[in-house]
N, C-alpha and C positions, 0 to 999 in steps of 0.2 A: 477575589479571585481564588479559587480553590488550589491546593497543592497539586503539583504535576505527579501523576502516578508513574511508578516505575514500569519499564516495559514488562509485559506478561512473559510467562515461561515459554509460550509458543513463540513469541517474537524472539526471544533470546535463542531459542533452538534454530529458528529460521536464519538469524543472523550468523550463528555459528556454523550452520550448514553451508551458507553462502561463502564465508571466510575460508572453509576448508576446500570448497570447490576452486576458489581462486588460487589458493596456495598450491593445490595439486596441478592445476593448469600450468601455473608460473613454473613449477619445479620440472614438469615435462618439457616445457619449452626451453628453459635453461639447459637442460640436460641434452636436448636434441640439437640446439643450435650455438650453445654458449651464451654466457651472460651478455656480453657486449652486442650480440646480434639480435637481441630480444628487447622490444620495447612494450610499454603498457598498451599500445594499439594492438600488438600481436596477442597479448594475454586476453584483451577484450574480444578480439576476433575468435580466439579459441572458445570462448564461453559464449559467443553470440550475444554480447552485451555492449553497451556504449563504454568508451574510455572513461567518460565522466562518472560513470557509476562505480568505478573502481576507486576512485578518489574518496568515496564514502568510507571505504575501509582502509586504503593506504594512501599516504600522502605523496609517495615516491616510489620509483622503481627500486632504489636502494632499500627502502623500508620493506618493500614486498619481498625482495630477494633475501634479506635478512630473516624475515619471518618464515619464509619457505625453507631455508636451510635449517633453522632451529626446529621447526615443527617436524620435518622429515627426519633429521637426525635424532631428535628426542624420542619420536614415536618409534623408529626403528630400533634404536638401541633399547628402549624400555621393552619392547617385545622380546628381545633376546634376554634381557635380565629376567623377565618373568618366566621364560622357558627354563632358565638355569635354576630358579627358585623351585620349579615343580619337578624338576628331573633329578633322580637319584642314580647312583652307580659310580663306577670308577671314572677317572679322568677320560679314558677312551670313549666310554659310553656318552658322557657329557659333552665332549669335544665333538664327536660325530653329531650329535643331536643339535649342537649349536651351528655346525656348519650347514646342516641340512635346512635348519630353520632360516638361516641367512640367505641361503640360495633360493629357497621357496619365496621369501619376501621379495627378493630382488626380481625373480622371474614372474611372479604373479601380481605383485602390487605396484612396484616402482622400476619397471624395466628401463625406463628413460631416465628418471630422476636420479638413479644410482650414479650417473656420471657427474652429478653435482660435486661429489666428493672426490673425483678422480682428475679434476681439472681446476685446482684452487689458484693457480696463477692467473687464470683469466678474470678472477673476481677482485673487486676493490679491497684495499688492505684490511678494512674492519671485517668483511665477511670472510677473508682468508684466515684470519685468526680465529673466528668462530669455527670454520670448518676444521681447523686443526685441533681445536678443543673437542670437538664432537668425534673426530677420528680417533684422538687419544683414548677417549672414554670407550668407544667401541673396540679399539684394539686391545684394551685392557682385559676384556673378557676372554679373549683368545689367548692372550699371553698367560694370564693367571692359570688356565688350565694346562697349558703346554708345560709350565714351569712346574706345576703339581705332578704332572705326570712323569716329569724329569727326576723330581725329588723321590718319587715312590719307585722309580726304576721301571716304569711301565713304558716310557717313551725313551727313545735314543735319537737324538738329533745333534748335529754338529753346531748349529747356530739357531738360536730362537728367532732372531731378527730375520734371518734368510728364510726360515719356514713360514714365518707370518707374511712376509712380502710375497712369497710364491702363493700362499693360500689366497690372499687378497686379490692378487693378479688373476687367479683362476676363477675365484667367485665373482669378480667384477665383469667377466666375459660371458658367465652363464646366461645372462638373459638373451644375448645376441643369438645363441643357437638353440637354447632350450625353449624360448619363448615362441619360436616358430613351429614347434612341435604340437601335435593334438593333445589334449589333456592327459590322456592315459599313458602315452609316451613321454610326456613332459615329467609326470611323477617319477617314472622310472629313471629318466635321465638325471633328475635332481639327486635321487638316491645314489646313482653311479658316481656322480661328482663328489659326493660326501665320502663314498668309500675310496675313492681314488686319491682324495686329499689327505685321508687319514694315513696313507702309506708315508707321507712326509715326516710323521713323527716316529716312524721306524726306520729312517733312512740309514741309520748306522747298523741295521741288521742286514742290509743288502749284500749279498755275496757271501753270507756265512754258510 
């Protein structure tokens, strides 16, 4: 009997595409309904496949949930990190670009899935810890720029933590109203969100 041939590149690509489709559907459903309210049957229905076919890729809902969190969080943060690597300028220029990119991703790519990271208490403990880790990594990008701007005198804020909480609260709501706008108006709205949130790093200048 001959040796078993490894899967072809085409097969690997097809499998990778299917896994991504499953993760995207699961993330959307978890975001829309909450973790406890979603079953593998719901994910299968969203994809128009059988529940049994999902077990070929994931052994349980918990495994699928963890994979969805990690994939979404890693991809999202990686895109923000890549943006910062290619963006030059002052902390103000880079922070505005970061906010704009974050809101753009939230509105255009992951409007429902964003809520995965806003409701960690609904998840099992293992996933809650992973969400916390991903949020800290994401938060560090914004925190570093704000602290850099403070050190250079470009920003004036009373509390970095408060500014970050306000920024994230506003950015998390952007898909709710920006996503319902036509494409042209959506782009303008995202830019206005970025401009408005930049006022938070100049809060100490109000009233001068």
